[in-house]
C-alpha positions in Angstrom: 31.8 32.5 -9.6 28.4 34.9 -10.0 25.1 33.9 -8.6 23.5 34.1 -12.1 26.0 31.5 -13.4 25.3 29.5 -10.3 21.4 29.4 -11.2 22.3 28.3 -14.5 24.9 25.8 -13.6 21.8 24.5 -11.1 19.4 24.5 -13.8 21.8 22.4 -16.1 22.5 19.9 -13.5 18.9 19.3 -12.6 18.2 18.7 -16.4 21.3 16.6 -17.0 19.9 14.3 -13.6 16.5 14.1 -15.4 17.9 12.7 -19.2 20.0 10.3 -17.4 17.5 8.6 -15.7 18.8 9.5 -11.9 15.3 10.9 -11.1 12.0 10.7 -12.3 9.0 12.7 -11.1 9.6 14.7 -8.2 12.7 13.1 -6.7 16.5 14.1 -5.7 17.3 17.9 -5.0 20.5 19.8 -5.6 21.7 22.8 -3.7 24.7 25.1 -3.8 26.4 27.4 -0.8 27.1 30.7 -1.9 30.0 32.6 -0.7 27.7 34.9 1.4 26.2 31.8 3.5 22.9 31.5 1.6 22.0 28.5 -0.1 20.2 27.8 -3.7 18.2 24.8 -3.6 15.6 23.0 -5.8 12.2 23.4 -4.6 9.8 20.6 -2.7 7.5 18.6 -5.5 9.1 19.9 -8.8 10.3 17.4 -11.3 14.2 18.3 -12.1 13.4 17.8 -15.7 11.4 20.9 -15.2 13.2 23.3 -13.4 13.8 26.6 -14.3 15.8 29.7 -12.2 12.7 31.8 -11.0 11.7 28.1 -9.6 14.8 28.1 -7.2 14.5 28.4 -3.1 16.8 30.7 -1.3 17.4 29.8 2.5 20.1 31.0 5.4 22.4 28.0 6.5 19.4 27.3 8.8 17.1 26.3 6.1 15.0 29.9 6.9 13.5 30.8 3.5 14.7 34.0 1.9 12.3 34.2 -1.0 9.1 32.8 -2.0 9.8 29.5 -2.8 9.7 26.3 -0.7 13.0 24.5 -0.6 12.8 20.4 -0.5 11.8 18.7 2.2 15.5 16.8 2.2 17.5 20.2 2.4 18.5 19.1 6.1 20.7 16.6 4.5 22.5 19.2 2.2 22.7 21.3 5.4 24.3 19.0 7.5 26.8 17.9 5.0 27.2 21.9 4.8 28.1 21.8 8.3 30.2 19.1 8.5 32.5 20.1 5.7 33.4 23.9 5.2 35.1 22.8 2.0 31.7 21.5 0.3 29.8 24.2 -1.6 27.5 22.0 -3.5 25.4 18.9 -3.1 23.3 16.7 -5.7 21.0 14.2 -4.1 19.3 11.7 -6.2 18.4 7.8 -6.9 20.5 6.8 -10.0 19.3 2.8 -10.8 22.5 0.9 -10.3 23.8 3.0 -7.4 20.3 2.7 -5.7 20.2 -1.3 -6.6 23.1 -1.2 -4.1 21.6 0.7 -1.6 18.4 -1.2 -1.3 20.6 -4.3 -2.0 22.1 -3.2 1.4 25.5 -3.0 -0.2 28.4 -0.2 -0.1 30.3 0.3 -3.2 33.8 -0.4 -1.7 35.6 -2.9 -3.7 38.7 -1.6 -5.1 38.0 -2.5 -8.8 38.9 0.7 -10.6 41.8 3.1 -10.7 40.2 6.4 -11.8 37.8 5.6 -8.3 39.9 5.2 -6.1 41.7 8.4 -7.8 39.1 10.5 -7.7 36.3 9.2 -5.3 37.3 6.8 -3.1 34.9 4.0 -1.6 30.9 5.0 -1.2 30.1 3.4 2.4 26.3 2.6 2.9 24.5 4.7 5.8 21.7 2.8 7.6 18.0 3.4 6.8 16.3 6.8 7.9 13.2 7.8 7.0 13.4 10.7 4.3 13.1 14.2 5.6 13.4 13.6 9.1 16.5 13.6 11.8 16.7 10.0 11.4 18.3 10.3 8.2 20.9 13.0 9.1 21.6 11.3 12.2 22.1 8.0 10.3 24.8 10.2 7.6 26.4 11.8 9.9 29.4 9.5 11.0 30.4 9.3 7.4 30.2 13.0 5.9 33.6 13.9 7.3 35.6 11.3 5.7 33.6 10.8 2.1 32.4 12.6 -0.6 29.1 10.7 -1.5 27.0 8.0 0.6 24.7 5.4 0.0 21.5 5.7 1.9 19.9 2.3 2.5 16.4 1.7 0.8 17.1 5.4 -0.3 19.2 6.6 -2.8 22.6 8.5 -3.7 24.2 11.7 -2.4 27.5 13.5 -3.4 28.8 16.7 -2.6 32.1 18.7 -3.8 34.1 22.5 -3.8 31.7 23.4 -6.4 28.4 22.1 -8.2 30.1 20.2 -11.4 32.6 18.4 -9.0 29.5 17.2 -7.2 27.8 16.2 -10.2 31.0 14.3 -11.4 31.1 12.5 -8.1 27.4 11.4 -8.4 28.1 10.4 -12.3 31.2 8.1 -10.9 29.1 6.7 -8.3 26.5 5.5 -10.4 29.4 4.3 -13.3 30.8 2.3 -10.8 28.1 0.7 -9.5 27.0 -0.4 -13.2 30.6 -1.8 -13.6 30.4 -3.9 -10.3 26.9 -5.3 -11.1 27.9 -6.2 -15.1 31.2 -7.7 -13.3 29.5 -10.0 -11.0 27.4 -11.4 -14.2 31.1 -12.3 -15.6 31.7 -14.1 -12.9 33.3 -11.6 -10.4 35.5 -8.9 -10.1 39.0 -9.2 -9.3 40.2 -5.9 -6.8 43.1 -4.0 -7.3 46.3 -5.6 -4.8 47.0 -3.0 -1.6 50.4 -2.1 -2.7 48.9 -0.9 -6.2 46.0 1.0 -4.1 48.6 2.6 -1.8 50.7 4.1 -4.6 47.0 5.3 -5.8 45.9 7.1 -3.1 49.9 8.8 -2.8 49.0 9.7 -6.1 45.7 11.2 -5.6 46.8 13.2 -3.0 49.9 14.6 -4.5 47.6 15.7 -7.4 45.0 16.8 -5.1 42.0 14.7 -6.3 41.4 13.8 -2.6 43.1 14.9 0.7 44.2 12.8 3.5 41.0 12.9 5.4 39.9 10.3 3.0 42.6 7.8 4.6 39.8 7.7 7.1 37.3 6.1 4.9 34.6 3.7 6.5 35.4 0.8 4.1 39.2 2.0 4.2 40.9 -0.1 1.4 44.7 -0.6 3.4 43.4 -0.7 7.4 40.7 -1.4 9.8 37.4 0.8 9.2 36.9 3.3 12.0 33.3 3.7 11.5 31.6 0.6 11.7 28.9 0.0 8.6 26.1 -2.0 10.1 25.1 -3.3 6.7 25.1 -6.9 6.0 27.1 -8.2 2.9 25.1 -10.6 0.6 26.3 -12.9 -1.3 25.0 -14.7 -4.5 26.8 -16.9 -7.2 26.9 -16.2 -10.8 23.8 -18.4 -11.8 21.8 -16.9 -8.7 22.6 -13.0 -9.9 21.9 -14.0 -13.6 18.5 -15.2 -12.5 17.6 -12.0 -10.3 18.4 -9.9 -13.6 16.4 -12.1 -15.8 13.5 -11.8 -13.9 14.3 -7.9 -13.5 14.6 -7.5 -17.0 11.2 -9.9 -17.3 9.3 -8.3 -15.1 8.6 -11.1 -12.7 
């Protein structure tokens, strides 16, 4: 894809993020790695709803500026992913409400409740809290990047990435949709996980179809075996009544 088309797609994704309320104000950031190694990135302190092509920052793989626009202070998150994953060409970071609710509650999106999610995304682990725009954040993310295509960051938000910009966006959208369904299912009494044999069949299908490669079998919240990476965040258990009360308070602004 040529650079001009890539810029147009980057702007479109920024606008979608804002329209879907995945970001507000100057939240979030998007980047694309071009074939020549340059990075197109959203600039600092700019609303994604008002992004235009002339505002796009360009850097090298070390984050050094190649034009007169200053990239987001969270570009280091994107550069970490590009270093760890040569197959990744685009990154989307946002604060989608339902996914971020999991992140602030200290929960991963790691239950095998939807066949489509197992096929196209896999589980989404929770990286421990690190101060945004610092090495703390990238240090907490780094153990998960190799085997996952989306992450939650405790008390922060979500990031998804892929072989192109639209795949990265689709994965972010899937993350948010899954989180919403998981929250609603808890109101109805709790979700029912798919059995292990069904999960194994889905994993075989996704590898044969090319949705996800074998590296995804090493995911931290692995469905079929023990986790190779410890997720330090604690689980939170609520009764149906407790969850309904919390949701009622949130709706009523209490």
